[in-house]
N, C-alpha and C positions, 0 to 999 in steps of 0.2 A: 640548529632549528628552529625558530619564534613560534613561539604557540600560537601565532595568527596563522600561517603559513601550513602548521599542521591540522588548525579547524581545517582550513580549504580543502586541504585535499581528503583529510575525514569524513569533510559531507559530495563531495566529488567521487570520493569511494561509494558509497554512501549511494549515490547515485549507480551508478554504474553495477556494484549488488543487485540493489532494485533490474535493472533495464536487463543484465542476464536472466535472471531466474524467471523474464515471460517466457523465456527459450529455454532454460534448464525444465524448468514444469513440460511445456510442450510436449520437448522430446523424448522425458519420462514415460507418459501419458499415451504421444502418439507410436511409441515401439512397445506398448503395452507388455514395462515393466512395471508399474505403479500404478494404482487410482487414485485418483483426484483427492477421495479422502483417507488413502493412507498417504500418501505424500503429509497432509494437510498435520498428523499424528502426530507422525516422521521430526517433521522441521518445529510443530509446537514444539514437544514432551520434549527433544535437545536440548534445543532453546533455555527451555527451563532448567533442566538438568543443569546445562551452562551458565546460567543466571547463579544457582546456586553454587555452583564450584567457584563463582568469583564471589559470590559471600563469604565461604572457607578464606583468601587470600585476603579478602579487603569488605570486612563487618562492617555493615551499616547500623549503629547500637541504638538505631528508637524503635519504636508502635506507632502501627497506625490506630487513629483514636476511633471510638468507638460510634462514633457519629458518618464518619469517613467510611466505613467496611459495606453501607447498599451504593454508595457508589461504586467504590473500588467492585462490587463482584457486577455492576451493569458496566463497565469499562471493559474488564474481559467477558461480558456476553457483547456485549457489539465491537470491542476490538479489535480482536481475540477467536472466541467460536464463529459467532455470523459472518465478522468480517473475512476470516477464511479459510471456511468453508465454500461460501457462496464465493469466490475471487478465483479459487484453481476451480472448483467445478465450471463456476464463467470460460475460465480460461480453455480448460481443456473441450472444449464447444466452439468456440471464434477463434479469430486470426490474432497471435498476440500484438498486433501491433491494434488493432483495435482495444486489447485491454489497455494498455498503456494508453492511447487518446483517453478513454472513457477514466479514467482516477484522475487525468485533470480533473475534472468535473467538481472533484472536489471543494474548489475552491467556492468554486461558482455556486454552490448547494450548501458550505457555511453560513450564504449571503442571506440564502433563502428560506435556512432551520434561522439566520439573526433576526428579521425581517421577522417573521414566527411568532417565535419564546422573545424576542427580546421586545418586537413592536420598534426594529428599524422600518422608520422609511424608505425606500424603493422611489427612485426620481433621482433623474438624470442617465449619467453616465452607469451605475448600477444594473437599471435596469435595460442597459441597450445592452454589460454584459452579461444579464442573464441570455435576453433574447439570443447572440451570434452561439454562446455555449450550449443553449438549447440545439440554434439550427446542427453545429457542429455532431452535438449529438444523433440528430434528428439521422440528418449524412450516411452517420457512419450504420446505424440499426437499420436503415431498411436499402443498404447496399444489397445489389448480386454479386459481389463477386465472387470469380472461381480461381483464387489465388490461392497456394497454401491447403492444409487441412484445418478442415473445420465441420465439423460435422451439425449442427447447430448453431449457426452464427447469432441471428435474432434473437434464440432463450442463451444463449450465452453474453452479449453484452446489455439484457435487461438485467440478469446475474448478476456481472459484475457492476452495472449501478448500481443497483441493493447494495451490494457491496459499499460499491463508496459513500452510498446514503451513512448505511452502520459505519462505517470509520468518522465520517461527520457526525453523528452521532455523539460517538466515543471523542473524538475529537473534543469538542466542545465541553463531556463531560469530565474528561482527563485533565484536564491545563492544568484546571489549580491546584490538583493534586499531584503534579509535577512541582507546582511551586510550593507548594506546605513540606513538602518532602521528596527525599535523597528519589531522581528518576528510574537509579537501576532500584532500584527498593520494588516502588511499584510499580515499573515492571516485571520482577519479581513476580510480584504477585498477580499481575496479570495472567503471564500467561503460564502464571502454573493454574492457578481456577480457569480459565479457559479450556486448558491443557485437560479439565476432567467434565467439564463439560459437552466435548468435542468425543471426550473416548465414546461414549456408546452408538455414535452416530457413523464410526471410523474403525469401529474394531471389525466388523464383517472382512470389508476391504483390504485393514492393515494383513489379517490373518490369511488375505490369496496372493501375497507378494510372496514371489521363489528367488526368496533370494542368492539362496546358490546358482542362479542364471544370468544372477549380474556379470557384465564385462567394466573389465577397466575402466572406460569412457562413460558408464553409466554411474560407478562408483561416484567417479570425478561429476559428474550432472547431479547426483545426488547434495553431495556434500558443500558446490556449489548455489544449491538451494537453504541447505540446512547452515550449514555455518556459513559463508560469507555475505549472501540472501537472505536471512535473517537471523544471526546470535550478531555482527557483527558489523551489518548495515544498524544494525535498532544502537550500537554501542556506535560506533562513529557519527553517527546522527546525535547523541546524547551527546556527544562530546560539542561538536561545530558546537550548536545550540548555546550553552555553557560559553565557549568561546567568543562566538561572535556574534549570538541571539536568533531569536527563532526567521525574523523577518530576511534574515542573510540565507539561512540553511533551508528558509520558503524557493527563495531565488532559485538555488542550485537545479529543483525541482524540474524545471524547464529545457533541462540536459534531459532528463530521461526518456523521454521520448524517440530525441535523435538516438543514445547507444541501444533503446531496445530494439527500434530498425535495421539499425546497420543490421546488429547479428541476427533476428528472424529472415532479416532479407538473403545472410552468406550460409545461414546454416537449418535456418525450415526452407527456405524457396519461398518466400510471401516477396513480394510488391509491391513497388509504391506506384502505388495509381493516382488516377485526379481525384479521385469519392475521396479515397487518403487524405491529398495535400488540402481539397479545400474543408475536408469533415477538422484536419489540423490548423486551418487557419484561424474558423469558426473558433475554436474550442479559446487556442493563443489569446487571439483578440479579448474574448469573453473576460476570460483571468488578467486578463493585462487593464479592461475596463472597471473592473471589481475591484482590484486589487487601487486604481485607481483613486475609485472613490472613497475609500476609504481612507484613505492620506488625506485628502478633500476635507470631508468631517473631521480629520482629530484639526488640523489648518484653525479649520471653522470656530472648533467648542473649543479655543484656547485662547 
């Protein structure tokens, strides 16, 4: 099999795994097998451990420069600790379809932060994209849907949006680190430090988990969250980016809502409503316009 074919399959697998995550996490929480922060510490801790095991088989003989340690710690804070805590807690309160659609606002948030920090100009398609994306998020957050299990949709949606903001900051911070060092090396540091940052917040909920009550289906869902939805998803994504580039990897994220929606409808009793369709159209259009503007800006600068 050609490396490019493997890379495409890896990126597809990444987004399928991420999509499964939404339903698997909701199942564990809805059936009261584990609370959000307990799931968090398990998935981050085991992923960090697996990354160290991977290091034993394929060690990377390089070290971080002292000047980058502060940035890497900030990456662990925003990309693992804050990101994961807000994501799983928010998902426990809202619908899984809401979660995956709101996560798609990340590229739009990157545009906003670039305009704020890098002083990039907002005009034309970019402004239209921002407005469309914001409109889609507002439609979801203010909806009064009663399908599926969601205890506090408004709070859950807001936590997912804050999670997307944290991930956006992480994305901006980590990008030069992924270029300067081996990506697996960066991930290992971020997950290890992030684990210890999360531990004080997650320990009580972790202790309350009754592992003896887990059924075969429960263990399957936990495995899907930890091994495929976190460890393999990150590894596959790094491989896909290495072979095909970040732009191609970014296009695969648009498949995630379709997989997530199909799985949520089948296993969680959620439904595809007019509200979700309208919100999805707005968000997809907003992301498309934001990306289109970036391409135009690049062409003009050359």
